N, C-alpha and C positions, 0 to 999 in steps of 0.2 A: 506495499500500499504505499510505503514512503517514496517508491519512486515515481510513484503517480499522485501527486497528493490530491491536484485539479479534480481526475476523474475519479478518484474515491470520495471527495465530498460530494459531486455531483452525483453519485450512484446513491448514496447514503442520504441525503438530502431529496431524493425523487421519491426512493424508498419509505423514508420517514414519513415524507409529507404526503403521501400517497395512503400510508395507515394510518396518520391522521384524519383526512380528510373519510376514510371508510369508517372510521370510528368514530367521528362527530356526526355522521348524517351530514356530510357540509355539501353534498351534491347540486341543492337546490336552494340554498341559503349562500348568497355572495358575502355575506359579511363572515360566515364560518371559514367558505371555502378561501378567504385572503388570511385568516389566524391559523389554519392549514398550509398556506402554503409559507408563510412567513416562519412556522413552527421549522418547517422542512430545510428552508433556508438557512435558518440558523442552525440550525443540525449540521449541515452539511458545511458550511462555514468552520464549526468547531471542529469538523473531522476533518476539513482541509489543512487546519492551524495545527490539529494535534500531527498530522501528516508532516508538514512542514520540519515541526519542532523535532521530531523522530529524525528526518533528512539531514538535518542540521549536528545532531547529537551523533549520527554514523558516519557522518564528513569529518568531525573532531575525531573521533578514533580512527578513524583511515589514519587521517593526517598526523596523529602522533603515535601510530606505530600499534594501532590495533587494541587490543583488550586484557594482554598480557599484565600482571601486576608486578614483575620486576623491573620492569622500565622507570628511571627517574623520572619526577614530575614533569611535566614539560614547562619553559619559561611562560611566562605571562607575556602576551604582546598585545600591546598597547593597552585601548579600552574595552576589550573583547569581553563580554559577560557569556554565564553560563546557560545553557541554552532553557535551563528550569528558570533560572531567573527571567528570563526575558520573556517567556510566557507570563510567569508571576506579575512581571510589572503590566504587561497588555491588559491582562486581567484587575489588577488594581486600578489603573488608569479607568476601562471601562464602566467600573462600580462608581468610583467618584463623578465619570462625568456622565453618565446615567443621573445621579442623585441631582447633579447642577442643573441637566438639560431639565430636569421634571422639575426645579423651584421655580426657573427662571419661566417654563412653559408654564406655572401658575397663575402669570400674570398676563396671558392671553387669553382671548376669550374665542372661541372654545381650548381650554387649556392641555395644554400635552398630556398624553396617559404615560404608563411605563413603559409600553410597548414602542411608543413612538421615540420616546427618550433613550431610551436602549439602542435602535435604531439609530438615530442620530448619534449617538456616541461612538457605536462600533465606526461610523462612518469615518466621525473625525480622527479616530485611531489608525484606521486603515490609512486613510489620507495623509495624517502625520508621519506613519510609519513609509509610505511611500517617499514622502518631500527628504526625509532624512536618509532614506537609502540614497536617491538620487545625490544629493549633496555629498554623501561618503563618496560615491563612485568617482563624481566629478574633482573630491580633492585627490583621489587616489590615481586621475588620469593627469592630474596636473605637475604631478613630482616625477 
């Protein structure tokens, strides 16, 4: 699954969304159908993120000589974070941004609900990560 994270996410999201549509009997109710589709989309994104993190972990071990315990610890390279820490940072930022969007959304009429806040927070996290990745690649290319 780690070799093809997008495919794994799409398959899981489609399966999870389809099962949710079937469980909610949402074929004739557009609101329930939208909820089921968003549940499938979130499930697919979660599996995609897990596969990407696993792929980074495997690449880290391949780069540092495998899984043998007798090797000395590799030197720390710049500001590289461990894979588990990167995932925890994403989750913590997503939780904080979700609450902030919900609080700011209370000022609107009609206000944001939790699903909208979570979606906007996820979009902000992915967008900021993409910007950070582009800036990092440009910085590496300029050397």
